[in-house]
N, CA, C and O atoms as a MOPAC input file, in Angstrom:
PM7 MOZYME 1SCF
protein

 N    112.53400 1    88.61600 1    55.77000 1
 C    111.95600 1    89.64800 1    54.92000 1
 C    111.93000 1    89.17000 1    53.47300 1
 O    112.89600 1    88.57900 1    52.98900 1
 N    110.82700 1    89.42800 1    52.78900 1
 C    110.66500 1    88.98600 1    51.41200 1
 C    111.23100 1    89.98400 1    50.41600 1
 O    111.83700 1    90.99200 1    50.78000 1
 N    111.01400 1    89.66900 1    49.16200 1
 C    111.47900 1    90.54100 1    48.08400 1
 C    110.55100 1    91.72900 1    47.92900 1
 O    109.33700 1    91.61700 1    48.09600 1
 N    111.14500 1    92.87400 1    47.60500 1
 C    110.33400 1    94.03100 1    47.26200 1
 C    109.61000 1    93.73500 1    45.95400 1
 O    110.14200 1    93.04600 1    45.08400 1
 N    108.39700 1    94.26100 1    45.82300 1
 C    107.56500 1    94.02500 1    44.64600 1
 C    107.50100 1    95.29800 1    43.80400 1
 O    107.14800 1    96.36600 1    44.30400 1
 N    107.84200 1    95.17600 1    42.53500 1
 C    107.83200 1    96.31300 1    41.62100 1
 C    106.60200 1    96.25000 1    40.73100 1
 O    106.30800 1    95.21400 1    40.13300 1
 N    105.88200 1    97.36900 1    40.64800 1
 C    104.74800 1    97.50500 1    39.73500 1
 C    105.25200 1    98.36100 1    38.58000 1
 O    105.64800 1    99.51000 1    38.77800 1
 N    105.23600 1    97.79200 1    37.36200 1
 C    105.76200 1    98.53600 1    36.21900 1
 C    105.01600 1    98.18600 1    34.93700 1
 O    104.28700 1    97.19700 1    34.86500 1
 N    105.22200 1    99.02800 1    33.93200 1
 C    104.56600 1    98.85200 1    32.63800 1
 C    105.09900 1    97.58900 1    31.96700 1
 O    106.27400 1    97.24900 1    32.09900 1
 N    104.22500 1    96.90900 1    31.25300 1
 C    104.56500 1    95.69000 1    30.52200 1
 C    103.90000 1    95.79300 1    29.16700 1
 O    102.89300 1    96.48900 1    29.03300 1
 N    104.42800 1    95.12700 1    28.16600 1
 C    103.83400 1    95.22700 1    26.82500 1
 C    102.37400 1    94.77700 1    26.79300 1
 O    101.62600 1    95.16400 1    25.89500 1
 N    101.96800 1    93.96700 1    27.76000 1
 C    100.58000 1    93.49800 1    27.81900 1
 C     99.76900 1    94.19700 1    28.91600 1
 O     98.68300 1    93.73600 1    29.27000 1
 N    100.28100 1    95.28800 1    29.44600 1
 C     99.57700 1    96.02800 1    30.49500 1
 C    100.51500 1    96.44600 1    31.60500 1
 O    101.42200 1    97.25300 1    31.39700 1
 N    100.29200 1    95.88800 1    32.80100 1
 C    101.12100 1    96.18400 1    33.97000 1
 C    101.56000 1    94.87600 1    34.59900 1
 O    100.85500 1    93.86900 1    34.52500 1
 N    102.72800 1    94.89800 1    35.21800 1
 C    103.24500 1    93.67500 1    35.83500 1
 C    103.64700 1    93.92200 1    37.27300 1
 O    103.94200 1    95.04600 1    37.67900 1
 N    103.64900 1    92.82800 1    38.03700 1
 C    104.22100 1    92.81600 1    39.37800 1
 C    105.40300 1    91.86900 1    39.28600 1
 O    105.27900 1    90.74200 1    38.80800 1
 N    106.55400 1    92.34200 1    39.75100 1
 C    107.77800 1    91.55500 1    39.62800 1
 C    108.61800 1    91.73700 1    40.88400 1
 O    108.86700 1    92.86500 1    41.31000 1
 N    109.05400 1    90.63500 1    41.47600 1
 C    109.92200 1    90.70300 1    42.64600 1
 C    111.31000 1    91.17200 1    42.26900 1
 O    111.78400 1    90.88600 1    41.17000 1
 N    111.96700 1    91.88900 1    43.16600 1
 C    113.33000 1    92.35300 1    42.92600 1
 C    114.22400 1    91.17300 1    42.55200 1
 O    114.25600 1    90.16100 1    43.25200 1
 N    114.94400 1    91.31100 1    41.45000 1
 C    115.87500 1    90.27000 1    41.01900 1
 C    115.25300 1    89.18400 1    40.15400 1
 O    115.97500 1    88.37000 1    39.57800 1
 N    113.93400 1    89.15600 1    40.05300 1
 C    113.28300 1    88.14400 1    39.21400 1
 C    113.37300 1    88.54500 1    37.75400 1
 O    113.28500 1    89.72700 1    37.42300 1
 N    113.54900 1    87.55600 1    36.87600 1
 C    113.62200 1    87.86500 1    35.45300 1
 C    112.23800 1    87.89500 1    34.81700 1
 O    112.03900 1    88.53600 1    33.78500 1
 N    111.27800 1    87.19900 1    35.43400 1
 C    109.92300 1    87.16900 1    34.88400 1
 C    108.93300 1    87.79900 1    35.85300 1
 O    109.14500 1    87.81100 1    37.06600 1
 N    107.85300 1    88.31900 1    35.29500 1
 C    106.78400 1    88.91400 1    36.10300 1
 C    106.11200 1    87.83100 1    36.93900 1
 O    105.94900 1    86.69800 1    36.48700 1
 N    105.72400 1    88.18800 1    38.15600 1
 C    104.95200 1    87.28400 1    39.00100 1
 C    103.54900 1    87.14500 1    38.42300 1
 O    102.98900 1    86.05000 1    38.37900 1
 N    102.98100 1    88.28300 1    37.97600 1
 C    101.63400 1    88.28100 1    37.42300 1
 C    101.43700 1    89.53100 1    36.56800 1
 O    102.02900 1    90.57500 1    36.83900 1
 N    100.59600 1    89.41800 1    35.52800 1
 C    100.28100 1    90.54300 1    34.64800 1
 C     98.84800 1    91.02000 1    34.89200 1
 O     97.97200 1    90.24100 1    35.26700 1
 N     98.63300 1    92.32000 1    34.67000 1
 C     97.32200 1    92.93400 1    34.90000 1
 C     97.00800 1    93.91400 1    33.79300 1
 O     97.90700 1    94.42600 1    33.12600 1
 N     95.71700 1    94.17500 1    33.60100 1
 C     95.28300 1    95.16000 1    32.61200 1
 C     95.51900 1    96.58000 1    33.09900 1
 O     95.86500 1    97.46300 1    32.31400 1
 N     95.32800 1    96.80100 1    34.41100 1
 C     95.46100 1    98.15800 1    34.94300 1
 C     96.54400 1    98.23300 1    36.02000 1
 O     96.87900 1    97.23800 1    36.66300 1
 N     97.07400 1    99.42900 1    36.19200 1
 C     98.08400 1    99.65100 1    37.22000 1
 C     97.47400 1    99.44600 1    38.60200 1
 O     98.13600 1    98.92900 1    39.50200 1
 N     96.21700 1    99.84800 1    38.77400 1
 C     95.53500 1    99.71000 1    40.06600 1
 C     95.46900 1    98.24100 1    40.48600 1
 O     95.75200 1    97.91400 1    41.63800 1
 N     95.09400 1    97.35000 1    39.55400 1
 C     95.02600 1    95.91600 1    39.86600 1
 C     96.40500 1    95.39200 1    40.26700 1
 O     96.53300 1    94.61500 1    41.21300 1
 N     97.42500 1    95.82200 1    39.54400 1
 C     98.79500 1    95.39000 1    39.84100 1
 C     99.23000 1    95.88400 1    41.22200 1
 O     99.86400 1    95.14700 1    41.97700 1
 N     98.88900 1    97.12900 1    41.54800 1
 C     99.24800 1    97.68600 1    42.85200 1
 C     98.56100 1    96.92700 1    43.98000 1
 O     99.18200 1    96.63100 1    45.00200 1
 N     97.28400 1    96.61200 1    43.79800 1
 C     96.55000 1    95.88600 1    44.83900 1
 C     97.17200 1    94.51500 1    45.09400 1
 O     97.31400 1    94.09800 1    46.24300 1
 N     97.54000 1    93.81700 1    44.02600 1
 C     98.16300 1    92.49800 1    44.14300 1
 C     99.53400 1    92.61400 1    44.82100 1
 O     99.85200 1    91.83900 1    45.72300 1
 N    100.33600 1    93.57900 1    44.38400 1
 C    101.67500 1    93.78700 1    44.95000 1
 C    101.58600 1    94.11900 1    46.43600 1
 O    102.42200 1    93.68100 1    47.22700 1
 N    100.57000 1    94.89500 1    46.81100 1
 C    100.37400 1    95.27500 1    48.21400 1
 C    100.13400 1    94.04200 1    49.08000 1
 O    100.69300 1    93.92900 1    50.17100 1
 N     99.30400 1    93.11900 1    48.59700 1
 C     99.03500 1    91.89100 1    49.35200 1
 C    100.30400 1    91.04500 1    49.50200 1
 O    100.58700 1    90.51900 1    50.57800 1
 N    101.06100 1    90.92400 1    48.41200 1
 C    102.32700 1    90.17700 1    48.48300 1
 C    103.27100 1    90.81700 1    49.49600 1
 O    103.86500 1    90.13200 1    50.32800 1
 N    103.39900 1    92.12600 1    49.41500 1
 C    104.32000 1    92.84400 1    50.30300 1
 C    103.89600 1    92.72500 1    51.76100 1
 O    104.74600 1    92.60400 1    52.64300 1
 N    102.58600 1    92.75800 1    52.02600 1
 C    102.10800 1    92.58300 1    53.39900 1
 C    102.49700 1    91.20500 1    53.92500 1
 O    102.97900 1    91.07600 1    55.05000 1
 N    102.28800 1    90.18500 1    53.11200 1
 C    102.61500 1    88.81000 1    53.51500 1
 C    104.11300 1    88.62200 1    53.71400 1
 O    104.53600 1    87.87000 1    54.59200 1
 N    104.91000 1    89.29800 1    52.90500 1
 C    106.36600 1    89.11400 1    52.94800 1
 C    107.07300 1    90.19800 1    53.76000 1
 O    108.29500 1    90.16600 1    53.90400 1
 N    106.32200 1    91.14300 1    54.28300 1
 C    106.88100 1    92.28200 1    55.02700 1
 C    107.97700 1    92.97100 1    54.20400 1
 O    109.12200 1    93.10300 1    54.63600 1
 N    107.58300 1    93.39900 1    53.01800 1
 C    108.53000 1    94.06000 1    52.12100 1
 C    107.91400 1    95.34500 1    51.58900 1
 O    106.94000 1    95.84500 1    52.15200 1
 N    108.47200 1    95.88200 1    50.51200 1
 C    108.01000 1    97.14400 1    49.95200 1
 C    107.37300 1    96.95000 1    48.58800 1
 O    107.67400 1    95.99300 1    47.87600 1
 N    106.48800 1    97.87600 1    48.23600 1
 C    105.95700 1    97.97500 1    46.87700 1
 C    106.59400 1    99.21700 1    46.26900 1
 O    106.51500 1   100.30700 1    46.83600 1
 N    107.22500 1    99.04800 1    45.11000 1
 C    107.82000 1   100.16800 1    44.39600 1
 C    107.00000 1   100.36400 1    43.12200 1
 O    106.90400 1    99.45900 1    42.29300 1
 N    106.41200 1   101.54600 1    42.97400 1
 C    105.52600 1   101.82300 1    41.85000 1
 C    106.26600 1   102.65500 1    40.80600 1
 O    106.79400 1   103.72700 1    41.10200 1
 N    106.29100 1   102.13800 1    39.58800 1
 C    106.93700 1   102.82500 1    38.46800 1
 C    105.85800 1   103.40800 1    37.55900 1
 O    104.82200 1   102.78000 1    37.34100 1
 N    106.10000 1   104.59900 1    37.03400 1
 C    105.18000 1   105.20100 1    36.07600 1
 C    105.36900 1   104.59100 1    34.69900 1
 O    106.20300 1   103.70500 1    34.51300 1
 N    104.58800 1   105.07100 1    33.73200 1
 C    104.68500 1   104.57200 1    32.34800 1
 C    106.08400 1   104.74700 1    31.77400 1
 O    106.50800 1   103.96700 1    30.92000 1
 N    106.80400 1   105.76700 1    32.23800 1
 C    108.15100 1   106.04600 1    31.74000 1
 C    109.22900 1   105.21800 1    32.43700 1
 O    110.41100 1   105.32500 1    32.11100 1
 N    108.81200 1   104.39000 1    33.40200 1
 C    109.77000 1   103.53900 1    34.11200 1
 C    110.35600 1   104.16700 1    35.36700 1
 O    110.99000 1   103.48100 1    36.16800 1
 N    110.14800 1   105.47700 1    35.54300 1
 C    110.68000 1   106.15700 1    36.72300 1
 C    109.86700 1   105.78500 1    37.96000 1
 O    108.65200 1   105.60400 1    37.88400 1
 N    110.54900 1   105.67400 1    39.09800 1
 C    109.85100 1   105.37200 1    40.35200 1
 C    109.00900 1   106.58000 1    40.73800 1
 O    109.51200 1   107.70200 1    40.79900 1
 N    107.72000 1   106.34500 1    41.00000 1
 C    106.84400 1   107.45100 1    41.38400 1
 C    106.25800 1   107.28000 1    42.76700 1
 O    105.51800 1   108.14600 1    43.23300 1
 N    106.57400 1   106.17500 1    43.43900 1
 C    106.08800 1   106.00500 1    44.80100 1
 C    106.53200 1   104.69200 1    45.40100 1
 O    106.86200 1   103.74300 1    44.69000 1
 N    106.53600 1   104.65200 1    46.73200 1
 C    106.88600 1   103.44100 1    47.47400 1
 C    105.95200 1   103.31200 1    48.66100 1
 O    105.55300 1   104.30100 1    49.27500 1
 N    105.61400 1   102.06900 1    48.96900 1
 C    104.85500 1   101.77100 1    50.18300 1
 C    105.56800 1   100.64600 1    50.90300 1
 O    105.96000 1    99.65600 1    50.28600 1
 N    105.73500 1   100.79600 1    52.20700 1
 C    106.43400 1    99.79400 1    53.00000 1
 C    105.44600 1    99.03800 1    53.88200 1
 O    104.57500 1    99.63900 1    54.51100 1
 N    105.59100 1    97.72200 1    53.92200 1
 C    104.69400 1    96.87900 1    54.72500 1
 C    105.51600 1    95.98500 1    55.63300 1
 O    105.93000 1    94.89600 1    55.23700 1
 N    105.75100 1    96.44700 1    56.84600 1
 C    106.41500 1    95.58600 1    57.81600 1
 C    107.76400 1    96.06300 1    58.25400 1
 O    107.94900 1    96.36300 1    59.43300 1
 N    108.70800 1    96.14900 1    57.36400 1
 C    110.08100 1    96.43100 1    57.76000 1
 C    110.44100 1    97.88600 1    57.43800 1
 O    111.38600 1    98.14800 1    56.69400 1
 N    109.69500 1    98.80500 1    57.99300 1
 C    109.89400 1   100.21800 1    57.71200 1
 C    111.01000 1   100.78500 1    58.58800 1
 O    110.88600 1   100.77700 1    59.81300 1
 N    112.09800 1   101.27600 1    57.99000 1
 C    113.17700 1   101.84500 1    58.81100 1
 C    112.77500 1   103.15900 1    59.48200 1
 O    113.42800 1   103.59000 1    60.43200 1
 N    111.71000 1   103.79600 1    58.99800 1
 C    111.23200 1   105.04900 1    59.58200 1
 C    109.73600 1   104.96000 1    59.86800 1
 O    108.93700 1   105.61400 1    59.19800 1
 N    109.35100 1   104.15100 1    60.86700 1
 C    107.92500 1   103.99900 1    61.15900 1
 C    107.32500 1   105.32900 1    61.62500 1
 O    108.02200 1   106.16000 1    62.20600 1
 N    106.03100 1   105.52400 1    61.36600 1
 C    105.39500 1   106.77300 1    61.81800 1
 C    105.39000 1   106.86800 1    63.33700 1
 O    105.24700 1   105.86500 1    64.03800 1
 N    105.54800 1   108.08600 1    63.83100 1
 C    105.54100 1   108.29100 1    65.27900 1
 C    104.11900 1   108.61800 1    65.71800 1
 O    103.36700 1   109.27800 1    65.00100 1
 N    103.76800 1   108.14400 1    66.90700 1
 C    102.45100 1   108.50300 1    67.39300 1
 C    101.85700 1   107.43300 1    68.11400 1
 O    100.73300 1   107.56500 1    68.59900 1

């Protein structure tokens, strides 16, 4: 399982950063672009995307692969 990817505000826009990394993996102008990139990384690594709002608070999570509570059906 790979590192969870965090989408958060950066002084130059939005960043995608793996859990525990000191530097951003990549910077983006918009949160949407950052989320799309983080989603692809998380799919490849079977990890989660954690989305932070402008205030830094977590506002959503998406799991790709290693979901402890997969949907039933």
